[in-house]
C-alpha positions, 0 to 999 in steps of 0.5 A, spaced: 563 324 502 568 326 507 575 323 508 577 319 514 582 322 519 588 319 522 592 320 529 599 318 529 601 317 536 608 316 538 610 315 546 615 313 551 611 310 557 615 311 563 610 309 568 607 302 566 602 301 572 599 308 571 599 308 564 594 302 564 589 306 567 589 310 561 589 304 556 583 301 560 579 308 559 582 310 552 578 304 547 571 306 550 572 314 548 575 312 541 569 308 540 564 313 543 567 318 538 566 313 532 574 312 532 578 305 531 585 303 533 589 301 527 595 300 530 596 300 538 603 298 540 606 292 536 612 291 533 615 296 528 622 299 525 625 305 522 626 304 515 628 311 513 631 317 517 632 317 524 625 317 527 626 312 533 619 312 537 618 307 543 611 306 541 606 307 536 599 308 535 594 310 529 587 311 530 582 312 524 576 317 525 570 318 520 572 325 519 577 331 521 571 334 525 570 327 528 577 327 530 577 334 533 571 333 537 574 326 540 580 330 543 576 336 545 570 332 548 571 326 554 577 324 551 580 331 553 577 332 559 577 325 562 581 320 559 588 324 557 589 326 565 590 319 566 596 318 562 599 325 565 606 323 568 606 316 565 610 318 559 616 321 557 613 324 551 606 323 548 606 326 541 600 326 537 599 329 530 592 329 526 592 328 519 586 328 514 586 322 509 584 321 502 577 320 501 575 313 497 573 314 490 565 312 490 
């Protein structure tokens, strides 16, 4: 059984109108690659440390390879360009999760 993989994303949106184009296209690309949003914005607070993200998203994919394929596929070619210039920063890390016991 393959372990799931997660993208943890932090961003600061500086051009909300431009970012709306990205937000409209991203969910279909995520779904087509077998992923799902677990967190997409919403209330958050820093409980330890000095990390102060403006917005947080967490996405789950069935495997690390599926998540890499998502970034290298249509998302990277068609969707990512829609957000260029719409954020001050957009940090995305990919991390492999824990395989659930059978």
